[in-house]
C-alpha positions in Angstrom: 101.1 -71.6 -159.2 103.3 -69.8 -162.0 103.4 -67.4 -159.9 103.5 -66.3 -155.4 103.3 -62.4 -154.8 102.4 -60.9 -151.4 98.3 -59.1 -151.4 100.0 -55.8 -150.2 102.5 -55.7 -152.5 103.2 -52.8 -155.1 102.7 -55.5 -157.8 99.3 -56.4 -157.0 98.5 -52.7 -156.9 99.7 -51.8 -160.1 98.3 -54.9 -161.7 95.1 -54.3 -160.6 95.3 -50.7 -161.9 96.2 -51.5 -165.1 94.0 -55.0 -165.3 90.5 -52.8 -163.8 90.4 -49.8 -166.1 90.7 -52.4 -168.8 87.9 -55.2 -167.1 85.6 -52.3 -167.0 86.4 -51.3 -170.8 85.6 -55.2 -171.7 81.7 -55.1 -170.0 81.3 -51.8 -171.9 82.5 -54.1 -175.2 80.2 -56.6 -173.5 77.6 -54.0 -173.1 77.8 -52.7 -176.6 78.2 -56.5 -178.2 74.6 -57.2 -176.4 73.7 -53.5 -178.3 74.8 -54.7 -181.5 73.4 -57.6 -181.6 70.3 -56.2 -180.6 70.8 -54.0 -183.2 70.9 -57.5 -185.9 67.8 -58.4 -184.4 66.3 -55.5 -185.4 67.8 -55.0 -188.6 66.9 -59.4 -189.6 62.9 -58.0 -188.1 63.3 -55.3 -190.4 64.2 -57.2 -193.2 61.7 -60.5 -192.5 59.2 -57.6 -192.4 60.1 -56.3 -196.0 59.6 -60.1 -197.1 56.6 -60.4 -195.0 55.4 -56.8 -197.0 55.5 -57.8 -200.0 53.9 -61.1 -199.6 50.8 -59.8 -197.6 50.6 -57.3 -201.0 50.8 -60.3 -203.1 47.7 -61.3 -201.3 45.9 -57.9 -201.3 46.7 -57.8 -205.0 44.8 -60.9 -205.5 42.1 -59.9 -203.2 42.0 -56.1 -205.3 41.9 -58.7 -208.4 38.2 -59.8 -207.3 36.6 -56.6 -206.9 38.2 -55.2 -210.4 36.7 -58.1 -211.6 33.7 -57.4 -209.9 34.2 -53.6 -211.4 34.3 -54.7 -214.9 31.5 -56.9 -214.8 28.8 -54.9 -212.3 29.0 -51.9 -214.2 29.0 -53.0 -217.5 26.4 -51.4 -219.9 25.7 -54.2 -221.9 25.1 -56.5 -218.9 23.0 -54.5 -217.3 20.6 -53.9 -220.6 20.6 -57.8 -221.4 19.6 -58.7 -217.7 17.2 -55.9 -217.0 15.6 -56.0 -220.7 12.9 -58.6 -220.4 11.9 -58.3 -224.0 15.2 -59.4 -226.5 12.8 -60.0 -229.0 13.5 -63.3 -231.1 15.5 -66.5 -230.3 17.6 -65.5 -232.4 18.5 -61.9 -232.0 19.0 -63.1 -228.2 21.1 -65.8 -228.7 23.3 -63.4 -231.2 23.3 -60.9 -228.0 24.4 -63.2 -225.6 27.1 -64.7 -227.8 28.3 -62.3 -229.4 28.3 -59.4 -226.4 27.7 -60.9 -223.3 30.0 -64.0 -223.2 33.1 -62.1 -224.3 33.1 -60.0 -221.7 33.1 -62.0 -218.9 36.0 -64.4 -220.8 37.8 -61.4 -221.4 37.6 -60.6 -217.8 38.9 -64.2 -216.7 41.1 -64.1 -219.6 44.3 -62.7 -217.7 43.9 -64.9 -215.4 44.8 -68.6 -214.3 42.8 -71.7 -214.8 39.8 -71.9 -212.0 41.8 -69.4 -209.7 39.6 -66.7 -210.6 35.4 -67.6 -211.8 32.7 -65.3 -212.3 28.3 -66.0 -212.2 26.1 -64.1 -212.5 23.2 -64.9 -210.6 19.7 -63.0 -212.6 16.7 -62.0 -210.9 15.3 -62.1 -213.7 13.5 -65.6 -215.1 12.7 -65.2 -218.4 16.0 -64.9 -219.3 17.3 -68.4 -220.1 20.1 -69.6 -217.5 23.8 -70.2 -219.4 26.0 -72.4 -217.7 28.9 -71.8 -216.1 27.9 -67.6 -216.3 24.1 -67.1 -216.1 21.9 -68.5 -213.5 19.0 -67.6 -211.8 19.0 -66.1 -208.4 15.6 -68.0 -207.3 18.3 -71.2 -206.9 19.7 -69.3 -203.7 16.1 -69.2 -201.8 17.5 -71.7 -199.0 20.4 -69.9 -198.7 19.2 -67.4 -195.5 22.7 -65.4 -195.1 21.5 -64.5 -199.3 18.6 -63.4 -198.7 19.2 -61.1 -195.9 22.3 -59.7 -197.8 19.9 -58.6 -200.7 17.2 -57.2 -197.9 20.0 -54.5 -197.0 19.5 -52.0 -199.2 22.4 -50.1 -198.0 24.6 -53.3 -198.6 26.4 -53.2 -202.2 29.3 -56.4 -201.4 29.2 -58.8 -199.5 32.3 -61.7 -198.9 31.8 -65.5 -198.4 34.3 -67.3 -196.9 34.3 -70.9 -197.7 33.3 -72.8 -194.6 29.5 -70.2 -195.5 27.4 -72.4 -197.7 28.3 -73.0 -201.1 26.3 -70.9 -204.4 25.2 -73.4 -206.1 24.6 -75.8 -208.5 26.7 -77.9 -206.9 27.5 -79.2 -210.1 29.9 -76.3 -210.9 31.6 -76.4 -207.4 35.2 -78.0 -207.7 36.9 -79.4 -205.1 38.7 -76.0 -204.2 37.7 -73.6 -201.7 36.8 -70.5 -203.0 36.0 -67.1 -201.5 33.4 -65.3 -203.2 32.5 -61.4 -203.5 29.1 -60.6 -203.6 27.9 -57.3 -205.4 24.2 -56.3 -206.6 23.9 -55.6 -210.4 21.5 -52.5 -210.3 19.8 -50.5 -213.4 20.1 -47.4 -213.7 17.0 -46.6 -212.7 18.0 -48.5 -209.4 16.2 -51.5 -209.9 18.1 -54.8 -208.4 19.2 -56.9 -211.1 21.2 -59.6 -209.4 24.1 -60.4 -207.9 27.5 -60.6 -209.4 29.5 -63.3 -207.6 33.3 -63.5 -208.3 34.9 -66.6 -207.2 38.7 -66.7 -205.9 40.3 -70.4 -204.9 41.9 -70.2 -201.4 45.1 -71.9 -202.3 45.2 -68.7 -204.9 45.9 -66.2 -202.0 48.6 -68.2 -200.6 50.7 -70.4 -202.4 51.2 -73.9 -200.9 54.0 -75.6 -203.2 56.4 -76.4 -200.3 59.6 -75.4 -203.0 58.6 -71.8 -202.9 59.7 -70.2 -199.8 62.9 -70.6 -197.9 62.6 -74.2 -195.1 62.6 -71.5 -192.3 59.8 -69.6 -193.7 56.0 -71.2 -192.8 53.4 -69.1 -193.9 49.6 -69.3 -192.7 46.2 -68.2 -193.1 44.6 -67.9 -189.2 40.9 -67.8 -189.0 40.0 -67.6 -184.3 40.4 -69.9 -183.6 42.0 -72.7 -186.3 43.9 -72.0 -189.1 42.1 -72.3 -192.3 45.1 -73.0 -194.5 48.8 -73.4 -194.3 51.6 -73.6 -197.3 53.2 -75.9 -195.9 52.6 -79.0 -193.0 52.6 -77.1 -189.5 51.1 -77.8 -186.4 47.7 -76.4 -186.4 46.7 -77.0 -182.6 50.0 -75.8 -181.4 50.1 -72.9 -183.9 46.6 -72.1 -183.2 46.8 -71.9 -179.3 50.1 -69.2 -179.8 48.3 -67.4 -182.4 45.6 -66.8 -179.6 48.0 -66.1 -176.9 50.1 -63.1 -179.1 47.9 -62.4 -181.6 46.2 -59.5 -179.2 49.4 -57.7 -178.6 50.2 -54.4 -180.3 52.7 -54.6 -182.5 52.6 -56.3 -185.8 55.2 -59.0 -184.8 56.1 -61.6 -181.6 59.4 -63.3 -181.2 58.6 -67.1 -179.3 60.5 -70.3 -179.0 63.4 -68.9 -181.6 60.2 -67.9 -183.8 59.8 -64.5 -185.2 55.8 -64.6 -186.1 54.6 -61.4 -188.4 50.7 -61.0 -189.2 48.6 -58.7 -191.4 44.7 -58.8 -190.6 42.7 -58.9 -194.5 39.1 -57.4 -192.9 37.6 -58.1 -196.3 38.1 -62.1 -196.2 37.8 -62.0 -192.7 41.9 -63.9 -192.4 45.0 -63.2 -190.9 48.6 -63.5 -192.6 51.5 -65.4 -190.7 54.4 -64.8 -191.6 56.6 -67.5 -189.5 60.2 -67.1 -189.6 62.8 -69.5 -187.2 65.4 -67.8 -185.6 67.7 -70.4 -185.0 70.3 -70.0 -187.5 70.7 -66.2 -186.1 70.5 -66.9 -182.7 73.3 -69.7 -182.9 74.7 -67.0 -184.9 75.0 -64.5 -182.6 75.4 -66.5 -179.6 78.5 -68.0 -180.9 79.8 -64.4 -181.9 79.7 -63.1 -178.5 81.1 -66.5 -177.3 83.9 -65.5 -179.3 84.0 -61.8 -178.1 83.8 -63.2 -174.2 86.8 -66.2 -174.9 88.8 -63.1 -176.2 88.3 -60.7 -173.6 89.1 -63.1 -170.9 91.9 -64.5 -173.1 93.3 -60.3 -173.4 92.7 -60.4 -169.4 94.4 -62.8 -168.7 97.6 -62.0 -171.8 97.2 -58.3 -169.5 98.2 -59.7 -166.1 100.9 -61.8 -167.1 102.5 -59.2 -169.0 102.1 -57.4 -166.3 103.5 -59.5 -164.1 106.5 -60.1 -166.0 107.0 -57.0 -167.0 106.5 -55.4 -163.0 108.7 -58.5 -162.2 111.4 -57.6 -164.4 111.2 -53.4 -162.8 110.5 -54.8 -158.9 113.3 -57.1 -158.8 115.6 -54.4 -159.6 114.1 -52.1 -157.2 114.0 -55.0 -154.1 117.8 -55.0 -154.9 117.6 -51.2 -154.4 115.1 -51.8 -151.4 117.6 -54.5 -149.7 121.1 -52.6 -150.3 119.2 -49.3 -148.5 118.7 -51.5 -145.7 121.9 -52.8 -145.5 123.4 -49.7 -145.1 120.3 -48.3 -142.5 121.7 -51.2 -140.2 124.9 -50.1 -139.7 127.3 -50.8 -143.3 127.7 -48.0 -145.2 130.6 -48.9 -147.3 127.5 -50.8 -149.7 126.5 -49.1 -153.0 124.1 -50.2 -155.2 125.1 -52.0 -158.6 122.7 -50.8 -161.2 124.1 -48.3 -163.5 121.0 -48.4 -166.0 120.2 -45.2 -168.1 116.6 -45.2 -166.7 114.5 -43.4 -163.5 116.0 -47.1 -161.2 119.1 -46.6 -162.0 119.2 -42.4 -161.3 117.4 -43.4 -158.4 120.7 -45.9 -157.9 123.3 -43.3 -158.2 121.6 -40.6 -156.5 121.2 -43.3 -153.5 124.9 -44.2 -153.5 126.0 -40.4 -153.8 123.7 -39.8 -150.5 125.8 -42.7 -148.4 129.1 -40.5 -149.5 127.5 -37.4 -148.5 125.9 -39.0 -145.0 129.8 -41.0 -144.4 131.1 -37.6 -145.2 128.9 -35.6 -142.5 129.8 -38.6 -139.8 133.4 -38.4 -140.6 133.0 -34.7 -140.1 130.8 -34.4 -137.1 133.3 -37.4 -135.2 136.0 -35.4 -136.1 134.3 -32.1 -134.5 133.0 -34.4 -131.5 136.5 -35.6 -130.7 138.3 -31.9 -131.5 135.8 -30.5 -129.0 136.6 -32.6 -126.5 140.2 -31.9 -126.2 139.5 -28.8 -126.6 137.2 -30.0 -123.0 140.4 -31.8 -121.7 143.1 -28.7 -122.5 140.8 -25.9 -120.6 140.5 -28.3 -117.5 143.9 -28.6 -117.3 144.1 -25.1 -117.2 141.3 -24.4 -115.9 141.7 -21.7 -112.0 138.9 -23.0 -109.3 136.6 -20.9 -109.4 136.2 -20.9 -105.9 139.3 -19.6 -105.2 139.1 -16.7 -107.0 135.9 -16.1 -105.5 137.2 -16.3 -102.2 140.2 -14.4 -103.3 138.3 -11.6 -104.4 136.4 -11.0 -101.1 139.4 -11.1 -98.9 140.2 -8.2 -101.1 136.3 -6.1 -100.5 137.3 -6.6 -96.6 140.1 -5.2 -96.7 139.1 -2.4 -98.7 136.0 -2.4 -95.9 138.2 -2.1 -93.1 139.8 0.8 -95.1 136.5 2.3 -95.4 136.7 2.3 -99.6 133.6 1.5 -99.2 132.7 2.8 -103.3 135.6 0.3 -104.2 134.4 -2.6 -102.3 130.8 -2.4 -104.1 133.2 -2.4 -107.5 134.5 -5.5 -106.1 131.5 -6.9 -105.2 130.1 -6.5 -108.6 133.0 -7.4 -110.5 132.9 -10.9 -108.2 128.8 -11.5 -108.7 130.0 -11.2 -112.7 133.0 -13.6 -112.9 130.4 -15.6 -111.0 127.8 -15.1 -113.4 130.2 -15.9 -115.9 131.8 -19.0 -114.6 128.3 -20.8 -114.6 127.9 -24.1 -115.8 124.5 -24.6 -114.4 122.9 -23.9 -117.5 122.8 -21.5 -120.6 119.2 -20.1 -120.0 118.9 -16.8 -117.7 116.3 -14.3 -117.8 116.1 -10.4 -119.3 115.9 -9.8 -115.8 119.2 -11.1 -114.7 120.4 -10.2 -117.9 119.8 -6.3 -117.1 121.6 -6.9 -113.3 124.2 -8.3 -115.3 124.8 -4.9 -117.5 124.2 -2.9 -114.5 127.1 -4.4 -112.8 129.2 -4.0 -115.9 128.3 -0.3 -116.1 129.2 0.3 -112.2 132.8 -1.3 -113.1 133.1 0.7 -116.7 132.6 3.9 -114.6 136.3 3.6 -112.2 138.3 4.1 -115.7 135.8 5.5 -117.5 136.5 10.2 -117.1 133.0 9.9 -118.9 129.5 10.1 -116.3 127.8 6.6 -117.9 124.2 6.4 -117.3 122.5 4.0 -118.2 118.3 3.3 -118.5 116.7 0.6 -118.5 112.3 -0.1 -119.3 110.9 -3.3 -118.8 107.6 -4.7 -117.9 107.1 -7.0 -115.0 105.7 -9.9 -117.5 109.1 -9.4 -119.5 111.6 -9.2 -116.5 110.8 -13.4 -116.2 111.2 -13.9 -119.8 114.1 -16.0 -120.8 116.7 -15.9 -122.9 120.0 -16.9 -123.2 122.8 -16.0 -121.0 124.9 -13.3 -122.5 122.7 -11.3 -125.1 122.7 -7.7 -123.4 126.5 -7.6 -122.3 128.9 -7.4 -125.7 126.5 -5.0 -127.2 127.0 -2.4 -124.2 130.4 -3.4 -123.9 130.5 -1.8 -127.7 128.8 0.6 -126.5 131.2 1.8 -123.7 133.9 1.1 -125.4 133.0 2.4 -129.1 131.2 5.6 -127.5 134.5 6.8 -124.8 135.8 8.2 -128.6 133.6 11.0 -128.6 133.7 14.2 -126.5 130.9 14.4 -124.2 130.1 15.1 -120.7 127.6 11.8 -120.4 127.7 8.5 -122.5 123.9 7.4 -122.5 122.7 3.9 -123.1 119.4 3.2 -122.9 117.8 -0.2 -122.9 114.2 -1.4 -123.6 112.0 -4.1 -123.8 108.7 -4.2 -125.5 106.3 -6.7 -127.5 105.6 -5.7 -130.7 104.4 -8.2 -133.1 104.1 -11.1 -131.4 108.3 -10.3 -131.1 109.9 -9.8 -127.9 112.2 -7.2 -129.2 114.8 -5.4 -127.1 116.4 -2.1 -128.1 120.4 -1.0 -127.1 120.7 3.0 -127.7 123.8 5.0 -127.1 124.4 8.8 -127.9 128.1 7.7 -129.1 130.1 7.8 -132.2 127.7 5.7 -134.3 129.1 4.9 -137.5 129.6 5.4 -141.8 126.5 4.5 -143.7 129.0 2.3 -146.0 129.6 0.4 -142.7 126.6 0.1 -141.3 125.1 -1.7 -145.1 128.4 -4.4 -144.3 127.0 -5.0 -140.9 123.7 -5.2 -141.6 124.1 -7.6 -144.6 126.9 -9.5 -142.5 124.1 -10.3 -139.8 121.3 -11.1 -142.4 123.8 -13.6 -144.7 123.3 -17.2 -144.2 124.2 -18.9 -141.6 127.4 -21.7 -142.1 126.9 -23.8 -139.5 130.6 -25.1 -139.5 132.3 -21.7 -138.8 133.7 -21.6 -135.3 134.1 -17.7 -135.3 132.9 -14.9 -137.2 133.4 -14.5 -141.2 137.1 -13.7 -142.3 135.9 -10.2 -143.9 133.3 -9.5 -140.4 134.4 -5.4 -139.1 136.7 -6.0 -136.0 134.1 -3.9 -134.3 130.9 -6.7 -135.0 132.8 -9.7 -133.6 130.9 -9.9 -130.3 127.7 -8.7 -131.8 128.6 -12.0 -134.8 128.5 -14.3 -131.9 125.3 -13.3 -130.6 123.3 -13.2 -134.0 125.2 -16.5 -134.3 123.3 -17.8 -131.2 120.1 -15.7 -132.0 119.9 -18.0 -135.4 120.8 -21.0 -134.2 119.0 -21.3 -131.1 115.6 -19.2 -132.1 115.8 -19.7 -136.8 117.3 -17.9 -139.6 114.7 -15.4 -138.7 116.0 -14.3 -135.8 118.8 -11.8 -136.2 120.3 -8.4 -135.1 119.5 -5.7 -136.8 121.7 -1.7 -136.3 120.5 1.6 -137.2 123.0 4.1 -136.5 124.0 8.0 -137.7 127.6 9.1 -137.4 128.7 11.4 -134.4 125.1 10.8 -133.1 123.4 7.4 -131.9 123.7 3.6 -132.5 120.3 1.5 -132.4 121.1 -2.2 -131.8 117.9 -4.4 -132.1 117.6 -8.0 -131.1 113.7 -9.7 -131.8 113.2 -13.1 -130.2 109.8 -15.0 -130.0 107.5 -14.4 -127.6 105.3 -17.0 -126.5 
């Protein structure tokens, strides 16, 4: 094979995509070629029909000539008077009238026709007029012609055609070897008395020229009268042609095609003959077949050329693409230092450059992640080196608590117990998650501890449904906010610091509002905090932004953890009024 490609490769698909429309277009061209071929054949038939019409008109004109000659003779008053008047006077007058008046009429009528093509005879019923051959004959000679006598007996019939195979009109000495068609016309006197018959004869070969050089070799003409060919211009197989005509002349069209021949025909009712015009289609069909074969070969060659051209064109493209794919696979398999060496200024070159840039970016990210992981592990090791055993702290706090109980300082002992629980909650590393119930329990203990060192009364109110108590949240979600409320609430000279925590569900979200009646904040600071909380999160930062306000450090950490864990759309929102209140709202997804 010239080339070898995989079945499911993109190259095969693209070549197919290019080739199928071209093949469809080729099929359309073939169909159009067939239509054009049909149009050519129809045009050829139309042209032949014009030639056939001309030949038919020539035959019709020769038949019409017979009618014209009949008209000249049968309606000539001198001839009618001559035949109808039995009292002609003396013989000299008769001859003078015959020679000078009657004979010239008949000679004049046939003077412009070829010799012996047309001939005229008058069969007289008046026996007193002597016969004058070949023009004037007595009708009584035809007494034995039954067909002629039947015509004479039919008063409503004035004309009749006799074909060559009918009985010939006598006398026999005047009949030539040429077959003739005879038009018989009754001759009447002005008083409607039958005077005789006018016979105008036209030679059969006059109707159809039998000269072989008169027509092209691929055209044959003949006259047909079922079931025989009566006259042919050239030699034909009369039996075979008669059989073909018997099968097809019943068709409604004026032509038919049989065995690479076109037959056109027209029936002349007057002489009861069908004129057939036979044209050979062999040269036309050969020309059409040759043209179609050339078109088919051209289409096949074009399709093959398209396939080969597409193959080598796509091969050039896919060689470069395969090199790119091969390099990508090697990079994926663990060789990140490879680069695609394709610098051409086209789409594939741009793809190679972009992939090289992607490798560089990916390598930088990997190096950054590795570095951060190494630093994190070092920090953990250092933290472990300085870590105090939590159990030692818990045990020590329990000793102090028991001592306070013995000294009957129960309130301080309870606060010491709360502090121990807070430490245990903070130092626990079992999980990063807790529930809203545990978070609220933590802030209750934290408020209880803070109330020891505060001159103000701190009141904590919590609103939460039983359903939300078990809702899972991340640790240390509420305590830093409550811590801010207590820290900055003390700056206001009020008898009591009130902190409200409300947990509820709104619009498929869990909302946690922490509201205090502390110092509040200015509108400028409020807008700056909300702007910081909604700004894009920088994952590489481990601390708040350098320009973040001091008060927002704890809130910033909570906001970062919220957005890292739940998504960018979950962030802290603050509402506040100077010296009046501050409300911090946390939104969590409700599932």
